[in-house]
LOFIFI-471116 format. One record per atom (N, C-alpha, C, O, CB): residue in three letters; x, y, z. Coordinates in steps of 0.001 Angstrom, whole numbers, padded with zeros to 6 digits, always signed. Glycine has a CB too. Layout:
<recs>
alaXYZ ...
</recs>
This chain:
<recs>
met+001118-001248+000053 met+000076-000109+000057 met+001137+001057+000000 met+002077+001093+000793 met-001048-000060+001502 thr+000884+002279-001252 thr+001324+003256-000918 thr+000837+004109+000088 thr-000227+003833+000642 thr+001431+003702-001767 pro+001728+005496+000513 pro+001232+006233+001925 pro-000049+006640+001122 pro-001073+006500+001791 pro+002323+007717+002729 glu-000239+007101-000128 glu-001111+007936-000518 glu-002882+006976-000433 glu-003944+007524-000137 glu-000473+008483-002135 gln-002725+005673-000743 gln-003587+004956-000615 gln-003822+004974+000967 gln-004867+005455+001403 gln-003287+003762-001289 glu-002861+004456+001819 glu-003318+004541+003345 glu-003774+005710+003515 glu-004943+005733+003899 glu-002301+004317+004408 ser-003084+007071+003313 ser-003854+008321+003768 ser-005441+008578+003276 ser-006204+009323+003892 ser-003007+009533+003251 thr-005820+007810+002021 thr-006959+007852+001617 thr-007784+006971+002303 thr-008949+007204+002624 thr-006969+007703+000412 leu-007000+005697+002576 leu-008541+005052+003424 leu-008407+005356+005166 leu-009165+005107+006103 leu-008684+002891+003188 ile-007520+005790+005106 ile-007688+006488+006793 ile-009284+007566+006479 ile-010240+007461+007248 ile-005733+007900+007379 glu-009316+008464+005354 glu-009981+009600+005387 glu-011315+009247+005140 glu-012317+009896+005442 glu-009481+010559+004520 gln-011240+008017+004486 gln-012630+006992+003969 gln-012974+006154+005355 gln-014151+005794+005386 gln-012152+005636+002453 ala-012394+005873+006204 ala-012761+005273+007170 ala-013530+006317+008081 ala-014610+006084+008625 ala-011646+004606+007719 ile-012753+007609+008175 ile-013537+008411+009530 ile-014359+008725+008621 ile-015402+008787+009272 ile-012865+009760+010550 asp-014690+009026+007324 asp-016071+009437+006349 asp-017022+008807+006667 asp-018116+009350+006819 asp-016061+009214+004889 ala-016831+007546+006837 ala-017929+005988+007162 ala-018573+007013+008220 ala-019571+007722+008096 ala-017050+003994+008015 lys-017637+006860+009358 lys-018084+006970+010539 lys-019607+008034+010538 lys-020487+007759+011354 lys-016781+007506+011389 thr-019819+009354+009462 thr-020905+009531+009216 thr-022072+008517+009035 thr-023182+008713+009530 thr-020727+010126+008413 leu-021819+007649+008448 leu-023002+006501+007950 leu-023488+005770+009165 leu-024559+005163+009154 leu-022386+005265+006830 ser-022865+005814+009998 ser-023656+004977+011078 ser-024414+005197+012364 ser-023805+005840+013218 ser-022931+004267+011466 tyr-025666+004770+012668 tyr-025941+004730+013414 tyr-026463+004414+014981 tyr-027271+003494+015105 tyr-025917+004854+012953 ala-026128+004979+015913 ala-025643+004452+017511 ala-026541+005250+018257 ala-025957+006080+018953 ala-023911+004768+018065 pro-027781+005264+018336 pro-028470+005763+019452 pro-028586+005607+020884 pro-029140+006299+021738 pro-029317+005632+019215 tyr-027834+004376+020947 tyr-027850+003485+022590 tyr-026523+003911+022721 tyr-026314+004774+023573 tyr-028100+001477+022768 ser-025232+003338+021815 ser-024273+003458+022562 ser-023557+005086+022590 ser-022935+005535+023552 ser-023408+002348+022112 ala-023793+005755+021411 ala-022988+006744+021177 ala-021626+006660+020838 ala-020814+007581+020918 ala-023059+007377+022051 phe-021393+005388+020415 phe-019872+004795+019910 phe-020348+004738+017914 phe-021018+003895+017318 phe-019424+002579+020917 arg-019626+006062+017358 arg-019821+005658+015946 arg-018867+005071+015138 arg-018276+006032+014645 arg-020156+006623+015291 val-018404+004124+014743 val-017946+003533+014079 val-017675+003593+012687 val-018719+003552+012037 val-018335+002898+014344 gly-016680+003673+012020 gly-016268+003423+010369 gly-015487+002629+010017 gly-014595+002478+010852 gly-015745+004378+009698 ala-015350+001786+008804 ala-014411+001330+008505 ala-014030+001388+007311 ala-014956+001646+006542 ala-014410+000452+008848 ala-012831+001226+006733 ala-012845+001168+005046 ala-011798+000192+004396 ala-010661+000107+004860 ala-012481+002698+004396 ala-012225-000570+003270 ala-011023-001630+003050 ala-010696-001195+001372 ala-011391-000710+000479 ala-011608-003600+003326 leu-009229-001654+001471 leu-008951-001294+000030 leu-008893-002929-000483 leu-008352-003875+000090 leu-007343-000240-000233 leu-009655-002909-001782 leu-009555-004281-002131 leu-008167-004202-003354 leu-007468-003263-003736 leu-011243-004892-002783 glu-008208-005853-003747 glu-006845-005964-004694 glu-006919-004875-005535 glu-006028-004026-005539 glu-006686-007325-005636 asp-008219-004787-006494 asp-008094-003693-007851 asp-008564-002373-007407 asp-009158-001578-008136 asp-009096-004126-009257 gly-008249-002171-006096 gly-007825-000662-005674 gly-009212-000097-005296 gly-009399+001050-004889 gly-007027+000323-006998 thr-010081-000957-005465 thr-011475-000445-004772 thr-011551+000192-003375 thr-010733-000135-002515 thr-012384-001603-004638 ile-012022+000632-003255 ile-012333+001181-001131 ile-013681+001161-001203 ile-014459+001686-001999 ile-011783+003184-000320 val-013892+000265+000044 val-015620+000200+000412 val-015834+000442+001759 val-015144-000124+002607 val-016384-001279+000144 gln-016618+001137+002018 gln-016602+001634+003644 gln-017808+000978+004266 gln-018757+000473+003667 gln-016742+003418+003888 gly-017669+001044+005210 gly-018662+000250+006265 gly-019009+000899+007585 gly-018143+001624+008075 gly-018028-001102+006687 ala-020225+000732+008272 ala-020596+001674+009251 ala-021004+000639+010385 ala-020969-000584+010244 ala-021799+002757+008747 asn-021412+001340+011574 asn-021964+000187+012735 asn-023570+000813+012935 asn-023667+002001+013240 asn-020851+000216+014567 ile-024787+000011+012763 ile-025922+000139+012803 ile-026217-000598+013837 ile-025794-001750+013932 ile-026501-000067+011756 glu-027385+000264+015234 glu-027325-000332+016465 glu-028822-000340+016047 glu-029306+000524+015316 glu-026633+000394+017910 asn-029519-001386+016570 asn-030714-001915+016847 asn-031643-002224+018076 asn-031162-002876+019003 asn-030561-002755+016410 ala-032775-001849+018130 ala-033345-002150+019480 ala-033306-003813+019495 ala-033448-004328+020604 ala-034996-001458+019680 ser-033210-004278+018893 ser-033595-005746+018796 ser-032324-006314+019061 ser-031856-007077+018216 ser-034242-006260+017382 tyr-031501-005996+020398 tyr-030163-006992+020891 tyr-030207-008669+020612 tyr-029322-009479+020333 tyr-030024-006857+022655 val-031538-008779+020806 val-031438-010680+020951 val-031243-011001+019682 val-030738-012112+019523 val-032921-011677+021521 leu-031510-010307+018589 leu-031421-011062+017020 leu-030223-011049+016832 leu-029708-011905+016111 leu-032112-010412+015701 gly-029299-009821+017593 gly-027628-010272+017215 gly-026860-011198+017892 gly-025760-011668+017603 gly-026712-009200+017334 gln-027818-011456+019127 gln-026981-012697+019743 gln-027553-014062+019224 gln-026952-015093+019526 gln-027062-012711+021450 val-028488-014104+018592 val-029014-015260+017831 val-027595-016160+017241 val-026990-017157+017636 val-030078-014620+016484 phe-027418-014959+015785 phe-026105-015311+014926 phe-025107-015832+015972 phe-024879-017037+015875 phe-025424-013930+014066 leu-024418-015128+017019 leu-023296-015420+017456 leu-023125-016512+018244 leu-022085-017167+018323 leu-022895-014524+017964 gly-024429-016771+018997 gly-024714-018004+019488 gly-025086-019620+018750 gly-025232-020712+019300 gly-025667-017601+020164 asn-025139-019339+017708 asn-025129-020377+016946 asn-024102-020654+016015 asn-024135-021391+015029 asn-026119-020367+016398 asn-023187-019958+016466 asn-021569-019841+015629 asn-020470-020536+016428 asn-019309-020816+016128 asn-020959-018107+015452 gly-021350-020775+017792 gly-020077-021021+018813 gly-019837-022431+018512 gly-018931-023039+019082 gly-020366-020764+020568 
</recs>
C-alpha cells in the first residue's frame, strides 16, 4: 500500500463514521477496506433495539 492509498483509506474510514447509527451507545464506528483492484469499500455500525437478534447469530456460531 502506498502512503497515498493509506491516507485515502484513513480519510474514507473517518468519513464512513457519518454513515453509522448509534443511538444507544453513541459510539460511532466507520471502516474502510482497500480491495486488490484498488476499490475502497466503506462500512459502519448500525445499532438496533433488537439486541437479542444479534445474539442469535453469535450463539449459533459457537
